[in-house]
N, C-alpha and C positions, 0 to 999 in steps of 0.2 A: 503568585504571579503565574499567569499561563500565556502561552504564546497564542497565535491566531488558529492553530490547530486544536487548542484546548490542553496541551501538554505542560507539565511543570518543566523546569530545566533539567532535573534528574531524570525525569521520564524520557525527555528528548535525548539526554546523553546515553542512557541505556539502550534506546532504539538505534542510535547511530553508532554504538560501539558493542554490539552483540558478539561480534567475532573475537574482540579483544578480551572481553569478559569471559567468554567461553574458553579462550586458550589460558587465561589466568587460573580460572578453576581447574582446568585440566593439569595445568603445571603444579597447582598445590596438591592435587590428588595423587600425582605421580610421585611427588616429593614425600607425601605422607607414607605411601606403601614402602618406599625404600627405607624411610626413618623407622617403620615399624618392624622391617627385618633387623635393623641395627638394635633396637630396643628389645627385641626378642631374643637376639643373641647375648645381650648384656645381662638380661633377666636369667637365661640358661646358665650362664657362667657364674653369676652370683649365687644362684641356688646350688649349684654343684660344689661351690667353695665351702658351703657349711658342711659338707660330708667329707671333703678332702683338704682340711686346713693344713697350713704349714706346720710341719713337726709332727703331725699325726696325733693321736690320742695315747694317754697312758693306759696300758692294758689292764693295770690293776684296778683303777678307779674309774676309767672311762671318761676322764676329762681331758682337755687339750693339754699337751705338754708344755706350752708356751703361755698358758692361762694367766700366769702371774706378770708376765712381761707387758710393760705399757705399749711397746710397739705392736704387740699381737691384739691388744684390745683396740688400738686405732685401726688396725688392719680390719677387724671384724665389723667395728663400727662404719668405716667407710664403705666396705663391701655391702653392708646392709642398707646404707643410704643409697648407694648406687643401684641395688636390687630395687628397692622401693621407687625411686625416681624413674627408672626404666619402666616399671610397671605402670607408674602414673601417665608417663608419656604414651604408653600403648593404649591406655584407656582413653586419654584425650584424643589420639588419633582415631580410635574406633568411634568415638562419639561424633567426629567430624565426617567420617565415612557414612555413618548410618543416618545422620540428620539431614534434612533437606532445607537449605536456606535459600529458596528461591528469591526472597525479597530482602534477605538480610546477609549479604555476602561479606559485610565486614565482620560478622560473627565468626565465619569460617576462617577469615584471616586472622582474628584474634585468637581462635582456639589452635590454629596451626602453629602460631607463634609460641603460645603456651606449651604445646607439646614439644617444639623444638627446643625451647629453653630447658624443660625437664630433662630431655634426653641429652642435651649438652652438659647440664649439672651432673647427670648420671655417669656420663663418660669422664668427666673431671674427678668424680669421686673414685671411679674405677680405676683410674690412672693413679690416684694418691694411694690407693689400697694396694695396687700392684708395687709401687714404690716402697711402701712400708713392709710389704712382705718380702721384698727383696732385701732390705736392710735387716729385717728379722732373721732370715736364713743366713746371710752372708756378712754379718756385722763385722767381722775382723779381716776383711778382705777389701781389695779395690774394686771387685766385680760391681758392687751396688753403685758406686760412683759413675762407672762407665754405662751400665744399663740405665741409671737415672738420667743421665744426659741424654742418652738415645731416646727414652721415653718422653722426656721433657721436650726435646726437638720435634718428635713426632706428634705430641699434643699441641704445640705451638703452630705446626703446620695445619693441624685440624681446626685450632681457633681461626687462624686467618682465613682459610676455607669457609668456615662456618659464618664469619661476620662478612665475607664476600657474598655469600648466599642471602643473608638478610639484608644487605645493602641493595643487591641488585634484584632479589626475588619478589618481596612483598610490594614494590612499587608498581606491579602489574595492577591495573585498575580492575576491581571486582564489581564495581557498580553499587 
């Protein structure tokens, strides 16, 4: 269905809302740049943890001292998941930045959301790894309970802000 000028409703909308579409695309690109910094920090921390693990290494055999402890296994597993998800989110963000979606802005939005979800899962895994490491090192102390409470409170604040971003951000029309 075309109007008198020969435009479809979608073409008419895009022509009438170029400024809004441009500002929405700019907003997503700025958010991606900031998210890439966070993902790079999570990757860097995750990589460095493999070389400075809690408890250190047994100098005689070169293996981690806590290798038999279940909490340590969870710590390493969660940190590896966090590292991989942060790397995946960076790759998704790079693919959005390098690609040109002139006629398919919804793909831009879908990839942006996928990158945000991977980054969010990475931060959740990193927080869980932090808590497991705290319990591993200070298991007979009240300190892990205090630190866990603070870490969970900070993570919940992040979750609130993250969902506020998703609720308010992607509603920007991308055409």
